[in-house]
C-alpha positions in Angstrom: -15.4 -5.7 17.0 -18.3 -5.7 14.7 -20.7 -3.7 16.8 -18.1 -1.2 17.4 -17.6 -1.1 13.7 -20.9 -0.7 12.7 -21.4 2.2 15.3 -18.4 3.7 14.3 -18.4 4.2 10.5 -19.8 4.8 7.3 -21.0 1.9 5.3 -20.3 -0.4 8.4 -21.5 -3.8 6.5 -19.2 -6.1 6.0 -18.1 -5.1 2.2 -17.7 -8.6 0.8 -20.2 -10.7 1.5 -18.9 -14.0 0.0 -16.3 -14.4 1.5 -16.7 -13.2 5.0 -14.3 -13.4 8.3 -15.1 -12.5 11.7 -12.2 -11.2 12.7 -12.5 -7.4 10.6 -11.5 -3.8 11.6 -13.9 -1.3 9.8 -11.5 1.7 8.7 -13.8 3.9 7.1 -14.3 7.0 8.9 -12.0 10.5 9.1 -9.0 10.4 7.7 -6.3 13.1 7.1 -6.3 14.4 3.6 -4.5 16.4 0.8 -4.9 17.5 -2.5 -1.1 17.1 -4.1 -1.8 19.2 -7.7 2.0 18.8 -8.2 2.6 15.1 -7.5 5.0 16.0 -5.5 3.9 14.1 -1.8 6.8 12.2 -2.2 9.5 14.6 -2.5 8.1 16.3 0.5 7.7 13.4 2.5 3.9 12.9 2.7 4.2 9.5 3.8 6.0 9.7 6.8 4.2 8.7 9.6 4.8 12.2 11.3 4.0 14.3 8.9 0.3 15.6 9.2 -1.9 16.7 6.1 -3.8 19.6 5.6 -7.7 18.6 5.7 -9.5 15.8 6.4 -11.8 13.5 4.7 -14.7 10.9 5.4 -13.7 8.0 3.9 -15.3 5.8 2.1 -16.6 8.9 0.4 -14.4 10.5 -3.0 -12.8 13.8 -2.2 -16.0 15.5 -5.1 -18.9 14.0 -3.1 -20.8 16.1 -0.4 -20.4 13.1 2.0 -16.9 13.5 2.1 -17.0 16.9 3.3 -14.4 17.9 0.8 -17.0 18.6 -2.0 -13.6 19.7 -4.8 -15.2 19.0 -7.9 -12.1 20.3 -10.1 -9.6 17.6 -11.0 -6.8 16.6 -8.9 -3.6 14.7 -10.0 -3.0 12.9 -6.9 -4.3 13.0 -3.7 -3.0 11.4 0.1 -5.2 10.0 3.0 -3.6 9.2 6.8 -4.9 7.4 9.7 -3.8 5.9 12.1 -4.8 2.7 13.4 -4.7 0.3 16.3 -4.0 -3.4 16.0 -4.9 -5.6 18.8 -2.9 -7.3 20.8 -4.6 -10.6 20.0 -3.7 -10.4 16.4 0.3 -10.6 17.0 0.6 -13.9 16.4 -1.4 -13.8 12.9 -1.1 -12.4 9.9 -2.8 -8.6 8.6 -4.2 -8.0 5.9 -5.0 -4.4 4.6 -8.2 -4.6 2.6 -8.8 -1.8 -0.3 -12.3 -1.6 -1.9 -11.3 0.1 -4.6 -9.3 2.8 -5.2 -9.2 5.4 -8.2 -6.3 5.2 -10.0 -3.0 4.2 -9.1 -2.6 3.7 -5.2 0.8 3.5 -3.5 0.1 2.2 0.0 3.3 2.8 3.3 2.5 1.3 6.6 4.1 3.1 9.5 6.5 5.2 6.5 7.4 2.1 4.5 5.7 1.3 1.0 3.9 -2.1 1.3 2.8 -2.1 -2.2 0.8 -0.4 -5.8 -2.3 -0.9 -7.4 -3.2 0.0 -10.7 -6.9 0.4 -11.3 -9.6 2.6 -10.1 -12.3 -0.3 -9.8 -11.0 -3.5 -8.6 -10.4 -4.6 -4.7 -6.6 -5.1 -3.9 -5.1 -6.2 -0.2 -1.6 -6.2 1.0 -0.2 -8.3 3.7 1.0 -5.9 6.3 2.0 -8.1 8.9 6.1 -7.4 8.7 5.3 -3.5 9.0 3.2 -3.4 11.8 3.0 -4.1 16.0 0.6 -4.1 18.4 -1.2 -0.8 19.2 -1.1 2.2 17.1 0.3 2.2 13.6 -0.5 4.6 10.6 -1.6 3.8 7.1 -0.5 6.4 3.8 -2.4 6.4 0.9 -1.4 8.5 -2.5 -4.1 7.8 -5.2 -3.0 9.6 -8.9 -5.5 10.1 -11.4 -5.4 11.5 -14.6 -9.1 10.5 -16.4 -7.9 12.8 -19.4 -4.8 11.0 -20.6 -6.5 8.2 -23.1 -4.3 6.1 -20.6 -6.9 4.8 -18.4 -10.6 3.5 -17.7 -12.9 6.3 -16.3 -16.1 5.5 -17.7 -18.9 8.0 -17.1 -16.6 10.4 -15.6 -16.1 13.5 -17.3 -12.9 14.5 -19.3 -14.4 18.1 -19.2 -14.5 20.3 -15.9 -17.8 20.4 -16.2 -20.3 18.1 -16.4 -22.3 17.1 -20.0 -23.9 14.8 -22.1 -23.8 11.7 -20.5 -20.3 12.2 -18.7 -20.8 13.4 -15.2 -18.9 14.2 -12.2 -15.6 12.5 -11.3 -14.6 10.1 -9.0 -10.8 10.4 -7.3 -9.3 8.1 -4.5 -11.0 5.9 -2.3 -14.4 5.2 -2.9 -15.1 1.7 -1.3 -14.6 0.6 2.2 -10.6 -0.1 3.7 -11.1 -2.5 6.4 -7.9 -4.8 7.9 -8.4 -8.4 8.4 -7.0 -10.9 10.7 -6.0 -14.3 9.4 -4.1 -17.2 10.6 -0.4 -18.2 9.6 -1.9 -20.5 6.9 -5.3 -19.0 5.7 -8.0 -19.4 3.0 -7.7 -16.8 0.4 -10.2 -17.1 -2.4 -13.1 -18.9 -3.4 -14.0 -20.4 -6.8 -17.9 -22.1 -7.5 -19.4 -23.7 -10.7 -22.7 -24.5 -10.2 -23.5 -27.8 -11.4 -27.2 -28.3 -10.6 -27.8 -30.9 -13.9 -25.1 -33.1 -12.0 -26.8 -32.2 -8.3 -23.6 -31.1 -7.4 -20.9 -27.7 -6.9 -17.6 -27.6 -7.8 -15.2 -25.9 -5.6 -11.3 -24.4 -6.3 -10.0 -22.5 -3.0 -6.9 -20.8 -3.3 -4.6 -20.5 0.2 -2.3 -18.2 1.6 0.9 -19.2 3.5 2.8 -22.9 3.7 -0.1 -25.3 3.2 1.6 -28.8 3.0 -0.4 -31.2 5.0 -3.8 -29.1 5.7 -7.1 -30.6 5.3 -10.4 -28.1 3.7 -13.7 -28.9 4.8 -16.9 -27.3 3.0 -20.8 -27.7 3.9 -23.4 -26.8 2.1 -26.7 -25.8 4.0 -30.2 -24.7 2.1 -32.2 -22.9 4.7 -30.4 -24.3 7.8 -30.3 -27.3 6.6 -26.8 -29.3 6.1 -27.8 -30.7 2.5 -23.8 -31.7 1.3 -20.2 -31.9 2.1 -16.6 -32.8 1.1 -13.6 -32.4 2.5 -9.9 -33.0 0.6 -6.1 -32.9 1.5 -4.5 -29.8 0.3 -1.1 -30.2 -1.1 -0.2 -26.7 -3.1 -1.3 -23.2 -3.3 -4.8 -24.1 -4.2 -7.0 -27.5 -3.9 -10.4 -28.7 -6.0 -13.3 -30.4 -4.5 -17.1 -31.6 -5.2 -20.0 -30.9 -2.8 -23.0 -33.6 -4.0 -26.0 -32.0 -2.8 -29.0 -33.9 -1.9 -31.7 -31.2 -2.3 -31.7 -29.1 -5.8 -33.3 -25.8 -5.7 -32.7 -23.4 -8.6 -31.8 -20.1 -8.1 -34.4 -18.1 -10.8 -35.3 -14.0 -11.6 -37.1 -12.9 -8.8 -36.7 -16.3 -6.8 -33.5 -16.5 -5.2 -32.9 -19.7 -3.9 -29.1 -19.4 -2.4 -26.9 -22.1 -0.4 -25.3 -21.2 2.5 -21.6 -22.5 2.4 -18.9 -22.9 5.3 -15.4 -23.3 4.4 -12.9 -24.4 7.5 -9.1 -25.2 7.0 -7.8 -27.6 9.8 -4.1 -28.7 10.6 -4.3 -31.8 12.9 -8.1 -32.0 12.8 -8.3 -28.2 14.9 -10.0 -25.3 12.5 -7.8 -22.8 12.3 -9.5 -20.5 9.9 -13.7 -20.1 8.8 -15.1 -18.7 6.1 -18.4 -18.0 5.7 -20.5 -17.6 2.1 -23.0 -19.1 -0.2 -23.6 -19.6 -3.7 -26.7 -20.3 -6.1 -27.6 -22.9 -8.4 -28.5 -21.8 -12.0 -27.6 -22.5 -15.8 -27.2 -19.9 -18.6 -27.6 -21.1 -22.0 -27.7 -19.5 -25.5 -30.0 -21.8 -28.2 -30.4 -20.6 -31.4 -32.3 -16.8 -30.5 -33.3 -17.3 -26.8 -31.3 -16.8 -23.8 -32.5 -19.7 -21.7 -31.9 -19.5 -18.0 -32.1 -23.0 -16.1 -33.7 -24.3 -19.2 -36.5 -21.7 -19.9 -36.1 -19.2 -22.5 -36.5 -15.8 -20.1 -36.6 -12.7 -21.8 -34.2 -9.9 -20.2 -36.6 -7.2 -19.0 -33.2 -4.8 -18.2 -32.7 -1.6 -17.3 -29.4 0.8 -17.5 -28.3 1.1 -14.2 -24.9 4.0 -14.0 -23.9 3.6 -10.6 -24.2 7.5 -9.5 -25.6 9.0 -6.6 -26.3 12.6 -5.8 -24.5 12.9 -2.5 -22.0 9.9 -2.9 -21.1 10.0 -6.4 -19.8 6.6 -7.1 -20.6 5.4 -3.4 -24.0 4.4 -2.5 -24.4 6.3 0.9 -25.5 3.4 2.6 -25.9 -1.0 1.9 -30.0 -0.1 1.9 -29.2 2.6 -0.7 -27.7 -0.6 -3.4 -30.8 -2.4 -2.3 -33.7 -0.2 -3.0 -32.0 0.9 -6.6 -33.0 -3.3 -7.0 -36.4 -2.7 -5.6 -37.9 0.3 -7.3 -36.3 -1.4 -10.7 -38.1 -4.6 -9.8 -40.9 -2.4 -8.7 -41.3 -1.1 -12.4 -41.1 -4.6 -14.1 -37.4 -4.9 -15.1 -35.9 -8.2 -13.9 -32.2 -7.2 -14.0 -30.1 -4.0 -15.3 -26.7 -3.4 -17.6 -24.3 -2.3 -14.9 -22.8 0.2 -17.5 -19.2 1.8 -17.5 -18.7 1.0 -14.2 -17.9 -2.5 -11.9 -20.1 -2.2 -9.5 -19.5 -2.9 -6.0 -19.6 -6.4 -4.5 -22.7 -5.1 -2.1 -24.6 -4.1 -4.9 -24.1 -8.1 -6.9 -24.8 -9.3 -3.3 -28.3 -7.7 -3.2 -28.6 -9.1 -6.9 -27.8 -12.3 -5.8 -30.8 -12.0 -2.9 -33.4 -10.6 -4.6 -33.4 -12.6 -7.8 -32.0 -9.6 -10.0 -30.4 -10.6 -13.6 -26.8 -8.4 -13.8 -24.4 -7.6 -17.0 -21.0 -7.5 -15.9 -18.9 -4.2 -17.4 -16.1 -2.3 -17.7 -15.5 1.4 -17.4 -13.9 1.3 -21.2 -14.5 4.8 -21.7 -11.8 7.4 -21.9 -9.2 4.5 -22.9 -7.9 4.5 -26.1 -8.2 1.5 -27.7 -6.6 2.2 -31.1 -3.2 0.5 -30.4 -2.6 -3.0 -28.4 -0.8 -0.7 -26.0 -4.2 -0.3 -24.3 -3.9 -3.7 -23.0 -1.5 -3.4 -20.4 -4.2 -1.1 -19.3 -7.3 -2.4 -19.1 -7.1 -6.5 -19.5 -5.1 -7.1 -15.6 -8.3 -4.9 -13.7 -10.5 -6.9 -16.2 -9.4 -10.0 -14.8 -9.4 -9.0 -11.5 -12.9 -8.1 -11.9 -13.9 -11.3 -13.5 -11.9 -13.3 -10.5 -14.1 -11.1 -7.4 -17.1 -11.9 -9.2 -17.9 -15.0 -11.2 -19.2 -16.6 -7.9 -22.3 -14.4 -7.9 -25.2 -16.2 -9.4 -27.3 -12.8 -10.8 -24.2 -12.2 -12.9 -25.3 -13.8 -16.1 -23.1 -12.4 -18.5 -19.9 -10.5 -19.3 -19.5 -6.9 -21.6 -16.0 -5.4 -21.1 -16.6 -2.7 -23.5 -19.8 -0.2 -24.4 -19.7 1.5 -27.2 -15.7 1.5 -29.0 -16.0 4.9 -30.6 -12.8 5.7 -32.5 -10.3 8.1 -31.3 -8.5 11.4 -33.1 -9.4 9.5 -36.8 -7.5 6.3 -35.7 -9.9 3.3 -35.5 -10.1 1.3 -32.8 -7.5 -1.7 -32.7 -9.8 -4.9 -33.1 -7.5 -7.1 -32.3 -8.0 -5.4 -28.8 -11.6 -6.8 -28.7 -10.6 -9.9 -30.2 -8.1 -10.5 -27.3 -10.1 -9.1 -24.5 -13.0 -11.7 -25.5 -11.0 -14.5 -26.0 -9.7 -14.0 -22.4 -13.1 -13.4 -20.8 -14.5 -17.0 -22.3 -11.2 -18.7 -21.5 -11.7 -17.4 -17.4 -15.4 -18.1 -17.8 -16.6 -21.1 -20.3 -19.8 -20.8 -18.3 -21.2 -17.3 -19.3 -21.5 -15.6 -23.0 -19.8 -12.7 -23.6 -20.6 -9.5 -25.9 -17.2 -8.1 -27.2 -18.7 -4.6 -27.2 -22.0 -3.5 -26.3 -23.4 -1.1 -29.2 -20.7 -0.9 -31.7 -18.2 -1.7 -33.1 -18.5 -5.7 -33.0 -15.5 -7.6 -33.8 -16.1 -11.3 -32.6 -19.2 -11.8 -29.7 -21.8 -14.5 -28.7 -24.4 -11.9 -28.5 -25.2 -9.1 -31.3 -26.7 -6.2 -29.7 -27.3 -2.8 -30.9 -28.2 0.5 -29.7 -31.2 2.5 -30.9 -32.3 5.6 -29.8 -35.3 6.6 -32.3 -38.2 7.7 -30.6 -40.8 7.1 -32.8 -42.4 3.5 -32.6 -43.3 2.9 -36.0 -40.0 3.6 -37.5 -38.2 1.8 -34.7 -40.8 -1.3 -35.7 -40.4 -1.0 -39.2 -36.6 -1.7 -39.3 -36.8 -5.0 -37.6 -39.7 -6.1 -39.1 -37.5 -7.6 -42.0 -35.5 -10.1 -39.8 -39.1 -12.1 -38.4 -39.4 -13.4 -42.1 -35.6 -14.4 -42.7 -35.4 -10.8 -44.2 -32.6 -8.7 -43.6 -31.3 -8.1 -40.3 -31.2 -4.6 -39.3 -27.3 -3.6 -38.5 -26.3 -0.1 -37.4 -22.7 0.2 -38.7 -22.4 -2.7 -41.7 -19.1 -1.2 -42.7 -17.5 -2.2 -39.3 -19.3 -4.9 -38.0 -21.2 -8.5 -39.6 -23.8 -10.1 -38.1 -23.1 -13.7 -38.0 -26.6 -14.9 -37.0 -25.8 -14.9 -33.3 -28.7 -13.9 -30.8 -29.8 -10.5 -30.5 -31.4 -7.7 -28.3 -31.6 -4.2 -28.1 -29.3 -3.3 -25.1 -29.9 0.6 -25.1 -33.4 1.8 -26.4 -35.8 4.8 -25.2 -33.8 7.8 -23.1 -36.5 9.6 -23.6 -36.2 13.0 -22.3 -38.7 13.9 -19.8 -37.8 16.6 -17.1 -41.4 18.8 -16.9 -39.7 20.5 -13.8 -36.8 21.9 -16.1 -36.3 25.5 -15.6 -32.8 26.4 -17.6 -31.2 24.8 -20.6 -29.2 22.3 -19.1 -31.1 19.1 -19.0 -29.8 16.2 -21.5 -31.8 13.4 -23.2 -32.3 11.5 -26.3 -34.4 12.9 -29.2 -37.5 15.8 -28.7 -39.1 15.9 -25.3 -42.8 14.7 -25.1 -45.1 17.1 -24.9 -47.1 15.4 -21.6 -47.3 12.6 -19.3 -49.4 10.6 -21.5 -47.3 11.0 -24.7 -44.6 10.1 -22.5 -46.4 6.5 -21.6 -47.7 6.4 -25.4 -43.9 6.6 -26.7 -42.6 4.0 -24.3 -45.1 1.8 -24.3 -44.6 2.0 -28.5 -41.3 1.4 -28.2 -41.0 -1.5 -25.5 -44.0 -3.7 -27.3 -41.6 -3.1 -30.5 -39.6 -5.6 -28.8 -41.8 -7.6 -26.4 -43.7 -8.4 -29.7 -40.4 -9.6 -31.6 -40.1 -13.5 -32.0 -36.4 -13.0 -32.8 -35.5 -10.9 -29.8 -34.2 -12.1 -26.4 -34.4 -8.8 -24.4 -34.0 -4.9 -24.2 -32.7 -2.7 -21.9 -34.0 0.9 -21.1 -32.0 3.9 -20.7 -32.2 4.4 -17.9 -33.5 3.4 -14.1 -32.8 7.4 -12.8 -31.5 11.3 -14.0 -27.9 11.1 -13.4 -26.8 15.2 -13.3 -28.0 16.6 -16.9 -29.0 13.3 -18.0 -32.6 13.4 -17.4 -33.6 10.2 -18.9 -34.6 8.2 -15.7 -37.8 6.9 -15.0 -36.7 7.8 -11.4 -35.2 11.4 -10.7 -31.7 11.3 -9.7 -32.8 11.5 -6.0 -34.4 8.6 -6.7 -38.2 10.1 -6.7 -40.7 8.2 -8.9 -41.5 10.1 -12.2 -44.6 7.9 -13.3 -47.1 5.5 -11.3 -44.9 2.5 -11.1 -47.7 0.0 -11.8 -48.2 1.8 -15.7 -44.3 0.7 -16.0 -44.9 -2.7 -14.5 -47.8 -3.2 -17.1 -46.2 -2.5 -19.9 -43.1 -4.0 -19.0 -44.3 -7.7 -17.9 -46.5 -8.5 -20.1 -45.2 -12.0 -22.1 -42.5 -11.7 -24.8 -43.1 -13.5 -28.1 -39.5 -15.7 -27.4 -40.7 -16.9 -23.5 -42.0 -20.4 -23.3 
């Protein structure tokens, strides 16, 4: 069945690499499609099995993208999708889950004309149990996605609120933009998994959630390293979740650039017979703030990060292939970066999978821009989706910190509601005490484990001068001292540079920070001067350069939008890679 998937559908790889099942059917490919500007499709019966939509689209690419075959870039109040799918007869005694990687923004799903559920949130995964709505043979799924990025009531990230892209806002994404698939599970099945690595105690702690009536079942877990069994554990199940600890006979630490991973096999048993099986993996590593240092496995590691916005010329939010996800990390590492801020977007799981496999540090961030946070009413729109994203991505060893908000500017004369940031920070810490949390990157901090700033000064000398006093216990630079207070937290510059470089520009539509260098040598000199300020500072634990590649009109990337190098990567690598003052 998997071989058939790989031959027939775009993005054929299994979309959830930390919780893999063999029995699944990829529903990517050609779907019926129609734009519903008046949001009247329900009144016109679009969800009914016999109704034919007027166009077609290639899923999982959004209708704004070239790869979708639609390429409609105006605002779309609602869009509809429909297709037939086959349920194998061999599945009729099991449960069937319909899985969605992500649908932007509010989705309702019908099976054979009956609504099976709704989901709000454009960046997180969800599923519905459709067992009671399907039969063996041909069935019909319909999807309606409603989207209003100008409303102030939904996180839109870097999707433009104007008709045209402008500045650092780009082409929008509406509707389905990640893989859709069917999954076969038994009547009692493994549902979710949480792994807490504990290398100091030579073990890994698991919490497994289950679906169905689980009384009397048994769970077994086996850990392997490079094919060798290095740990096992078992537990009887008496409710919807079970916890167990796997002692490990060998300890191999996951580190930046050295991604040592354990394979994990979970089996659910009923009367000594395995009825469900999932394969996964995990990494052993610790993260800790220690004074001004950020320690990974006890070692001070300077974070040489780059801003990655997760956009693609032909797919917009969706990478054309799994290889494209991997290559973005590889080009970053070739430039001497050891990680990225995944900026204003919850990235798809397979990007995080490749970060795990390649030893690439990442920070998880939500797409908060566009959401009005001048009132705590915004929590109803933000927090549930943020929690879903945290639960989905918790197990990735590459993910070393959370940053729910970025640059929380005031809106229409009203200031941000500080309780929004405080509540989200506290909830994030409660859900994950193992990672540091930045409440809002850049501004305006309310309560945060790390104090970060965004500084796009293009002059290395004035850039250096403002951070010099803190080396000797003097004033710590703060971009908004009237709105945020530095309280001695670890400190880093999480956006800098953004050097405007597009020598082939033939119009005035490009955008970047500051004045453009006059030559490639001038660019390198500026880049090196700014970067050296941060590497040489004994109280800085990292930097994040803006940005890895151009995105549409924003031309401050080290690569072009279509991933062509602008500079000799060895030059940038040499600048980035030398030892930082804070490193051991």
